[in-house]
N, C-alpha and C positions, 0 to 999 in steps of 0.2 A: 518192319524191321523189327517191329517187338514180341512179336510170334515168334518169327524162327529164333529168335534170341532166348526168350522162353522155354522155348520146347528144346534148345540145348540145355536149357540149365536143369529142366527137370527131368531129361535125361542123362543128366551125368550126375545128378542128386540120387537119383534110383541105382545106376551102377555102382555108386559108392557103397552104397547101403547092401547090398549083395555081396561086397567086397570082405571076405574075413579077415584080413589083416586090419582094417580100417575098424571093423566093429570090436575084433579084439580090444585095440587100443580106446574107443570107447568105453567098453565096456570095464576096464582100467579103470577110468577117468571116474567112471559113475561110481564104481565099489569107494573109488577114496571119496569122491563126496557124499555118500551118502552113510559110509561107517567114519566120519571126518570126525569124531566125537571120542568114538573107540580108536582112532590111530592118535588122536591128541596123546590119549593117555598112556599107548602103548610107546610113544617116542618117548614122553617125559620119564616115564618108568626108569630110561637110561640116566636120565641125569640123578642116580641115588647118592649122595654122599656119603652115605654110612654104608652102603657096599664098597666104595672106591676105599674110604680108612678102614674096612677089615681087611683089603688085599694088600693095600699097598700103604699106608697109612706112615709105618716108619721109614720109607724110602722118601717121604716128603721134607726135605729138611731148610727148615725155616729162620732166618737170622731175625733176634729180636732185640732194637736199642733198649738200652738200662738193664733194671737188674730181673732175674730171672723169679723173682716172689712178687714181681709186679703184677695187676690182674689181668691184664690184656695176655701175659707171658703165662701166668697161671692157666686161662681160660683155654689155649691153643695146647696145652700139653694135656689136659682134662682131655680135650679132644682126640688125643693119640700122636699127635704131630709129634715129629722129630724138634725141638727148639733149642737153638743157641742165641745167647745172650751176649751183647757184646758191647763194652761201658762207653763207645765214641759212633759217633755216625762213620767215622771216615775208616775206622777198622771193619766194622759191619759191612762200608760196600765194597774195602779191597776184597773180602772174604765173601762178597757178592760173585764179583765180576772175574774172581780165578775159581768160582765153583763150587765154592767150599758149600755155599747156600741155595736152595733153588729162586728161594725168594726174601726179601727184607721187610719189614715193620719199623716205622719212626715212630712215635706219639711224641713232637714237642708240643713244648707246652709254653706260651707267649704270656706275656707279662700283665695282660688281664685274666688269666687262667682259662685262655680259650687253646683247647685240645684239638690240634689236628692229626689225623692219622694218615701217613704215607706210605704207599704199596710201591715196591719197587717188585717187577716182574723179569721173568727171560723174555727174549723175543720171539722163541716159539711160541705159537698163537694156542695149540694143543698142552704143552704146561701150562700156561699160563692161567686157561681155563679150568684145564682141571686144580689148580692152587686157589682160584676163587671161587671154584664150587665147594671146597672143602672149608676154605676159612670163613666163609660168610655167616655160619652161626658162630665161631667165636665171637664176630666183630657185631653182632648184633645183640651179643649178649654183654659186649664190653661198652656198647651204646645204652644198655640197659644201666647197669652200671653205673656208668658217666650222670643219667638223667636220676637216678636212685640219690644220689651221691649229693647233686644239686635240688633237689628236692621235684623235681616235674616226675608226674604220673600223667603217663598215655594209658589209655584203657583201649586193651588192642582187641577184645570183644565189640568194638564198638565200627572197627575198619573191614569193609569191606570189599568183598573183587575177589579176583582171582592171581594166581603166582602171576608175578611179569615173565615166566618163561613161556608160559602159554598164549599170550600174547604175541609174543616173539615169532611163535612156531607158527600161530595161525597166519599172521598179517604180513609177514617176512619170508614164509615158504610155502603155506596151504594154496592161499588164496592165489598170491601170483603164478605157484604152478600150475593150478587148475584152469586161470585164464588164460597165460600163454602157451599151454602147449596144446589147446585147439589149434591157435593162431601158426603152429609150427608146423602140427600134422596135415591143418591147411596147404601147404607147401608141398609136403610131398604129393598129397594130395592133385594139384594142380601138373606136377611133373609124369606123374601117370595119364591122366586125363590126356595128355598132349602125347606124349609119346605112344600112348595105348593106339592113337588113330593112324603113326606113322609106323607101328609094326604090325597092325592089322592090315593095312590098307586102304585106310577105309576115309582116311583126310581129303581125298580129290571127290568121295562120292558125299563126303558133309559139306564139300567147297560148292558143290554142285547148289547148293539148297540156297534163297536167296540173303546171304551172310557172307561178309565178307570174313578174311582171315584172321584184321584184327575183332571184330566181333564174335568168329569163334570163340577168338584166346580169352577176350573179355566175356564170354558164357560161362567158360570154363571156372574163371576166376571167381566169378562173382557164386558159382553154386559153392564151390570151395567155401568161400568165405562166409556165405549162408546158414552151412555146416558148424561153422566153427563158432559163430554167434547163436545158433541153437545150443551147441552145448554150453558154452558160456552163459546163458539165459538158464538151463538144466542145472547146473553147478550152483549157480547164486541162490536157487531155490532149495534146493538140495541140504546147502551151508544153510541156510536161512530156519529148514526144518532141526537141524541138527542142534538148533539154540546159539547157534553164532551170531552176532550183530554185526553187519555189515553196512555202511551209511557210503553215498554217492555212488548207488549202483549205474548210473545211467553212465554217469561219468568214466567209471572202471567198464562198462560195456561200449564206449567211445576208444577210450585204449585198445581195449583188445581186437574190435573194428580195425580202427588203425594196424596195430601190428600185423592183424591177420591178413589183410590188403597188400603191406610191404612186401609181406613173406609169400604169399601169395603171386604178385607180380613178381619179383624176383625170381620164383621158381619158374614159373611160365616161362620168362623171355629165355633164362637158362635152358630150359628142354626145348622152346623152337629153336634156339639157336644151335645145340648140340644134336637134339633131334635122337637120342639115345637114353633109354630110362638109368642105366646103369651108372654112366658117366655126370649125366642132368643131377642124381641123388644124391653122388658125390662132390660136383662143386657145391649143391645147396645145402649139403652139410659142413662144408668149410664154413661156407659164409655163415651159418647161425652160429660156429663155434668164434667166428671175427665179433 
């Protein structure tokens, strides 16, 4: 049983490598993995607070509790933001909830002289992200002002590492995309492998071999999973060559293997039940969305 099983696996891998659509999807992933450093730089260029301030700084209205001449209010004004001051927090909150200001900053000080910055943001994730982006520099300057006022010296030249944004993009977007996309493609390949036998009327010929229907479907699933894991290994290697440090590579591959197995099995069951490529791909796409 092993020899017919491996023969089907070999046949399916060879047919996939001749499929232009699959090859194009692999080449796209190859491009992303090979030039991940350049892609990262291009994505981070979109997070340019200076460009945002140049075109829409006046439209960002920020409320500040306290005097307009206070250090934080002055720094925000120098940044180019439209600042509106309020004598009390109650009045500031009323203006914030009425939409007069997009964000609200309160800087209360307790009896021990500790200062806490409280930032109120709107519910919209897009607007909130934009405001956080443009006010982070004035808040850093205000933090430095407070340190200097209390005699705390921080030598920033001694702090090494990349900006937090780069880590967020690499480890929450780039690596998961490159690891899970081959698994999802493996499911689509499983559907094509099974429905192709039905459409070409070669299923009966294939079943005449010393291999059960379960073994035949299992061989097709195995070939799709093997291709997915090979891609994941290649992408991890290319990311490493791009200078991206990735730990626990074995566990990442195990997770990719599990996802590829689940995806391929669900797709193969769908294809075996419907025996139609278009309907099977449609149902599989809905399952992925779910």
